[in-house]
C-alpha positions, 0 to 999 in steps of 0.5 A, a space after each residue: 651135262 648137268 643130269 642124266 636124261 633119256 635123250 642123253 642116255 640114247 646119245 651116249 649109247 649111240 656114241 659107244 656103238 660108234 666107237 666099238 672096234 676102234 683102236 685101243 690105247 691099251 694096245 699101244 695105239 692112240 685112241 680117240 675117245 669120248 668123255 661125258 662130263 657132268 657139271 654138277 655138285 649132286 652127291 647122288 650123280 656118281 652112283 647114277 653114272 655107275 648104274 648107267 654104265 652097268 645097265 647100258 653095258 657101255 665100254 667106250 665112253 667115259 662118264 665123269 663128274 666135275 664142279 658145276 662150272 666145269 674145268 676152265 680149259 673146257 670153256 663150258 658154256 654158262 647156262 648150257 645143259 650140254 656143251 660138246 666139244 670134238 677134238 681131233 688127234 692134234 687136239 684142235 676143236 673141230 666141233 662145238 655145241 652148246 644146248 639149253 635144257 630140253 634141246 637134245 633131240 634127234 636132230 642134235 643127236 645126229 649132228 653130234 654123231 656126225 661131228 664125232 664121225 668126222 674125227 673118229 677113223 672108220 672102223 676097220 673091216 676084216 679082210 679089207 
């Protein structure tokens, strides 16, 4: 991502909810997590992300920043406002989405959540 937006905030909140109750690495288990990496050199962005984490009470999604071109190993799509890669436990990419600015809508959000759902194990229900 390049900037905070309402559609992105909605997506991140839904991802955070989807990850709620999943195994935690802190307990010695491997955790499949989600990182939202903002490719920007805006000096105000770090504070905006801290504010977003606090306001939305996000617990399971990591928000961080990097250079405008992103880390080379992530292969951020040039010109994309959002590049999403879903990795499985073997660190293989199972889904890759690149969207231009303004293209993150309900349909794309649903596709991203479904892609994550194919990798993140189902939440365990007590007694089952």
